[in-house]
Every structure is written in C-alpha cells, then in structure tokens.
N, C-alpha and C positions, 0 to 999 in steps of 0.2 A: 659654463657657457661662454663662448667667445663670439661676439658679433662686432665686426670691424667695419667702420665707414671709411672706405677709400676715397669717396667723394661725397660731398653733401651740397644741397642747394641752399637757397635763402633760409634764414632762421624763421620760425613761426611768427615772431614779433613783427618782422618786416612784411610778411604776407598778410598779417592782420591789418596793418596800416593800409595796404593796398585795398583790402576788402572794405575798409571803412570809407575810403574815398569813393569807391564805386557805389556804395550804399547811399551816400549823400546825394550823388548825382542822379541816381535812379529815382529817389524819393521826390526830388524837385520836378523831374521830367513827368512822372506819372500824375503829379498834382496839376501840372500844366495841361496835360491831356484831359484830365477830369474837368478842368475849368473851361477850356476853350475848344475841345474837340478837334474837328477837322483843321481849324486854323493852326493849332499847335502841331498837329501831325505834318501839315504842309511845310511849316517852318523848319521842323526837325529834318524832314526829307531834303529840303534845300540845303540845309547846313551840312548834313553828314553825307548825303548821297548825290548832291547837285542834281536833284530830280524833282521837277514840278509839273506833272502831267495834268491834263484837264480832269481826269479821273484816275485814282489809284486802282480801281477795279477794272480788270480786263474784260472786254466784251468778247463775244464768240468769234468775231472776225479778227480781233487782235490775237486771240489764242491761236487761231488757225494760221495767221501770218507768222507768229513766232515758231510754231511747230514746223512750218515749211522750211525754216532755216536750219533745221537739224539734219545732219547727213544721214544717209540710209544706214550706214554702219553704226553710227551712234544710236539711232532709233532702235535698231535690232538689239544692241547691247542693253539699252534701257528696258526693252520688253523682256529680254532674257532674265535680267535681274529681278524684274517684277514678278515673273513666273516663279522664281525660286522663293521669293519673299511671300507671295500669295500662298504657295503650296504649304509652307510651314505655318503661316498664320491660320489657314483653314484647318490644319490638323490641330493646332492649339484651340481654335474655337470649338471644334468637335469634342474636345476633351472636357469642355465646360457645359454640363447638362443641367437643365431644370430638374428639380427633384420634388417628389411628394411622397410622404411616408405616413402611415398610420401608427403612431407611437404607442397607443393603447386603444382599445375598442372605442370608436366614436371620436377620437382626437386625430385630426389630420393636419400635418405641418408640411410646409414646402418652401421652396424658393424659386424665383425666376431671375434669369440674367437679362437685364434690360440695357440697351445701349444708351450711353450719354446722348442727349438730344442735339447738341451742337459742340463742335470742337474747332479750335484755332490751331492750325499746324504751322509752326515757324520753320522755315528752311533757311539756314545761314548762307550768306554770300561772302561778304568780307573779302579776304584775300583769295579764297577759293570758292567756286560755285558748288555747293554741296548737293548735287543732284540726288544722291542716294538718300538724303534726309527726306525727300518727298516720298520716296517709296516707303520708308520706314514709318512715317506718320500717316500720310494720306491713305495709302493703300491698306494699311493695317486697320485704320478707322473704317474704311469701306467694308472690309471683311467682317468687322464687328457689327455692321449695320447702322452706323451713325447716320441719321437722316440729313444733317447739315454739316458739311465739312468745308471750313474756310481755310485757305492756304495763303501764305504770304512769304515773299522772299525779296531781298533788296535788288535794285537794278544793278546791272553790270555795264559800265561805260554808257550810262545814261539811257538804258533801255532794258526791257524784260530779258532775262537770260533764256534763250530758246530751249535749251535742254531741261532746265528746271520747270519751265512752263509745260513742256511736253510730259515730263514725269508727273507733275501735278494733275494734268488733264487725264492722262492714261490711268492714274491711280484712283480717280473718281472724285476729285475736288468739285464742289458746287460753286464756290466763289474763289477767284484767284486775284490777289492784290499784289502790287509791286511796291512793297514797303519793307524797310529793314530795321533791325535793331530794336531799341526800346520803344520807338514809336509804333512799330508793327505789333509788338506784344501788348503794349498798353491799349492801342486802338481796338484790338480784337477782344480784349478782356473787359475794358471799361465801356466801349462803344462810343461812337461819335454821331454827328448828325446824319451821316450816310452809311455807317457800319453798325449793324445790330450786334450787341455783345454776345459772346459765346459762353458756354457753361464750363469749358475746360480748355487749358492750354497745353500743348505738347511740342516737343522738338528741342534739339540742342541749340547752343548759341555761345557767344562769348560771355565774359564775366558780367557785362551789363544786362544782357538778355536773361542770364540765369538769376541775377539779383532781382530783376523786374518780376520774373515768375515767382520768386520767393515772396516778394512784397504783395503780390496780387493773390497769393494763395489764401483761400477763405472766401474772397469775392468769387473766385472761380476755382475749380480743381486744377491741379497740375499733374503731369505724369511723374516727375521726379526732379530732383535738383541736378541738372545736367550742365555743369560749368565746363571750364577748359578741360580738354581731353587729358587722360592719364594713361600711361602704359607701364606695365611691369613685366620684366622677363625673369623667370625663375629657371635657372640652368645649372647643370653640373658638367662634368668633363666629357659627357657624351656628345656635346655640340661645340662649335668653334666660334671664334670672336666675330667672324664676318656675319653670321646669322644674328648673333646678339646685338651687335652694333647697328645692323640694318633695321632690326625690329624696333630698337629704341629710337633711332632718328626718324624712322618712318612715321612716327606719331608726334615727335617733338616739332616737326615742321608745321603742325597745325597753327601754332601761335607762339607769342613770346613768353607765355606762362603755362606751357604744357608739361607737367611733370613726367619724367621718365626715370625708371629705376631698374637696375640690375641687382638681383639677389642670387648669389652663387655659393657653392661649397668649394669652389676652385679659385684660389688666389691667382693662379696662373691665368685662368680664363678672364678674371676681372681685369688684370693688368693688360692683357692682350686686347680686351674689348675697349678699354680706355684709349689705347694706341690706335685701334681701328676706327674709333669714333673721330679722333683727330684727323686721321687720313681721309675719311669720308667727308668730313666737313670742309676739306679743301676743294672737293669736286662736286658736292651736292648743289644743284641749282637753287634749292631753297635754304642754303646754308645760313643766310642772314637771319632768318627766323629761327631755324633749328639750333644754331649755335648759341643764341641768347637764351633760348629755352633750356638747353643743356647746361649752360653756365649757371643759370639762376635756379633751375628746378630739377637738375639731374642728380641722381644718387647711385652709388655703387656700394653694396653691402656684402661683406664676406662672412659666411656662417660656417660653423664646424659640421653641422649635421642637417639632414632634411627636416627633422623636427624643428630646429631653430628657424630654418627658412619658412616653414609653414607658419610658425608663430608670428614672425615679422610680417609675412604677407597678409595674414588675417588681420593683424593690427592696423596695417596701412590701408587695407580695403580699397585697392585701386580699381579703376574702371575696367581696363583691359589687362588680363593676366595671361601672358604667353608662357606655357610650361614646356620645357624641353629637358627631360631628365630620363633616368632609367626606371622611373616609377610614376609615370604620368597619371595612371588610373588611381594611384594612392592619393595624389593631390585632388583628383576629382571627388573622391570619397571624403577627404578631410577638409577641403576648403569650405568656409561658410560665409565669408564676407568679401564680395567682389562684384563687379558688373557682369563680365562674361569671361569664360575660360576658353583658351585656344590651346588645344592639346597636341603636342608633338611637333617636330620640325617641319612637317609637310604643311601644317596649318599656320595661318598668320592673321594678324589683326586686320590688315587691309582687305582680305577677302570677306571678313565679317562686316567691315564697314560698308562694302559696296555691293556684294553679289551673292554670298553663299546662302542667305535665306534667314538667318537670325537677325534680330533687330539691333541697330547700332546706337540707339538712344539709350544710354546706360548711366547708372548712378556714379557721381564723382564726390570728392571731398568727404569720403568715408560714409556716404549714404548707402553703400552696399551692405552696411551692417543691418539696415532695417528695410530695404526694398531691393527688388530686382529691377531690371530694365523695362523699357516700354515693350508691350506685347498686346495682343488682341484683347486680353483680359482687362487691361487698363481702361479700355473704352466701355467696359461693361460694369454695371452696378448690380450686385446681387441683393435682391430684395426678398425678404421672407413674408409669408402669409400663414394664417392659421384658420382652421374651421372645426367647430364641434358639431357632430352630426347626430348625436343621440341625447335623449334626456338624461340617461344614467351618467354619461360622461360629463355633461354640463354640471350635474349635481356633485359628482365626485371631485372634479377639478375645482369646483366652487368651494367645496369644504376646505381643501388644502389652501386655496388662494385666500379665503377669508382669514384663516388663522395666521398665515404668513404676512398678510397686510397689517393685522393687528399687532403682530410682533414688532413691526416698525412704527406703529402709531398712526397708520393711515386709515382712518375710520371710513372716509368716503370711498377709498379703494375697496375696503372690505365689503361695503354695501353693494358695490357693483357685482361682487361674487354672490353675496347673500340673496339678492333679488333673483338670480338664476337658480339658486338652490331652492328657494321657495316656489318658484314658478315651475321648475322641471323635476324637482326631487320627490314629489309625492308627499303624502301626509306622514308617512312612517320613517322618513329618512332623518337620521340624526346628523347634525352639522354644527360647525362652530359659527356663532354669530358675533356681531360686534359687542353685544351685551355680555357674552361669555368672556 
C-alpha cells in the first residue's frame, strides 16, 4: 500500500491547542450568560457585533420592514430553494411512521414519533450571511411539526439581515432574534429574563458556536457537532484539475480553519490541482480567507487504488465528500462515514449548501462515524408504548418477567409481575414467584 501526502495541513497537536483555547472562552461566556442573563447577552452583542437594540426580538412590523428590503429576484430564489428543501423534508417525514404491532396474542407494542416541543435555530452571519441555514433548520423543523421555533442570526452592518429574516419568516419561525455567536446559542439554551429556553439547538456555526453547543448538550439536545466546514474531493483521471481545485476552494473560503482535502489515484491530477489552486488563489475575491484555510488545513493525498482511497476517506470522515470517478456508485455503496455525498462531476457541494433540497447542516470532526446530518427526523423523538389486552397474556408475560427479575435479584420488580399473575392468571396457572 502506498499513500503519499503531497501536502498536509497543521499537525493535530496544533489543532488541539486551538480547540483548548476555544473551549476555555466558551465556558466562561456560558457561565456569564447563566449568571447575568440579558445583561451578559447585551454586552457580548455590543462587543462582538456593535449592536445594542431596545429588543433583540423582532416584532411583526420589523420583520415586514426587513422583508421589504429583499429584491423580487432574491425573494423568488429563496422561495424556490425552500420548495426544494420542503419537498425532500416532507418525503423524509412520510417515511417515518407510527407503528403498532401485536407481538403475541394480547401483547400490543408500538411507537409514536413526537416533535421536540421547542427548538433554537442558529443561522450564522460572520463573514457571510448564511441565508440557506434558515431553510435547513427552521423550515425542516416546521415540516417536523415543532410547535415553537426560535431563530437567531447576527446583525449585518448594525441591522437585521433582510434575506435571513425573510428566510426565517417564510420557513415558519415563531420568534426571530438578532443575536450572533456564543451569546445567541447560550441565550436560547440557558434562557434569560426575556427569552424562554428551548429544548434543542440546531444549526452550524464557527468553532465557538460549535463548542458552545457541545458544552450545552445535556441541558438541551443538539442536532450534531457542526464545526468549521470540511470538504473532500475523491477523484481519478476522469476529471481535471479545474473541477477539483474549484470544489476545494469553494468550501475553503468559509473560514480560516476550513479543511479541504483531495484524494486521488492520479499523481498527475494531484500536481495539476495544486498548481490550479495557486492560480485561482490569485484571482478569487475570497482568497484572503481561502488561502489561509488551504495553507493550514489543506491536504493532497495520492493513493495507488480505489480501495486505498476508500479507506482513507472513511477514516477521515469528512463533512462534504465530492466523488468524481469512474465508479461513483461503488463509493455510494462502500462509504460509511461522512456527512453527505455529492456524486459525479455535474453535482457539487454548493448546490447542496443552497438549493438542491438535502440539508447542509452536517457532521464535522469525524462525527460522521456515528451520526448523519440534520434532517426532519432529528426534530422527532420516537417514543415506545405497550399494552396488554388479555388476562392470559398478562399471566404469561408475568411468569417470564418474574423469573427474569429474580435472576437479577430484583424482588420488588418480580412482585410487580407476580401480582398480575395472581390477579389475571386464574387458580390453576403455574408461575414463578419470588419465593421460588
């Protein structure tokens, strides 16, 4: 086996140091919000966003005023994207059915899919207004039937971002706040004097938002660990360097710490892609960000075989995986750890991010090994129930239950079963008792 790293990003030790610094900052910030509530949120907003409104919650007239600033074309585009996302989310919801089955005569088991009762949807602003994140979280929660949907995004240039507000409103948000970063996530989860806490947090964000969600998990549910975006291109000689370089830099522009990786069986393609990236970084308007990301978090890996590429890709478990090979369906069958797959040269991550209909909130930092991305099912809790409808079933299940409880030494448990056997089993039923 030959796996050659033509380019590597920061070593893991340096990345761990960065993570530790973020963790310490977030811990102190969340403790401040817990202690001081609205006052802490207001100070953080002034510090990071230069924004101190009378109320962070937008009222109906403020929402309408923001939406009036969105151009007709932009509004049409937002509605088109939401139609695609709603269509797929509704199909996913329809696949999740309540069930009830009689497993033996008189024993009925079932489950119900119940929406989470309140959700906080964070929509990143930062360098770029992430309008699409409102569709992905708010709209999907609406399709799931969540009765209270709280949405928050940072201000842009000292005011609510019109297109984000429009996307939140059209998506079905019940409360829209203009708050960013750690203070938004903390306020929604912990609650303040003016904000009721939610049961679950969803949505992507920078390293600080992701770490805040991690620290808040348990107090609230979270969708997944969604840190800085990651993109991987798996390619062979069937595609060219322009496609590979464009797909890598198209995601590296997200932030200064967005990993991008090319895995290929073609050393020629690898070298040409490195050269093409250098060329594009001379002309890309977002090159300041993308170049630092590529320098510190970019990887180019050359493998001998598709099996080796598959192994490396599954081990790295990146968020976005763009596959452009002569056997894309083989990768679809064999890949098991990733956020989302983008199959073939006609497909690209940007379409998935903005409009095609799948959800763009996806697992990062190898979380794809144990979870998929945000989808309508994340907003639903599957709860079981059981019912015994006949005396005979109560006695029969009770006999087994009593003996199995005693096997573990739970006498009180066993008596729960025994009392049903005595009551419903009749005089001639033989059963195991605690005494036996």
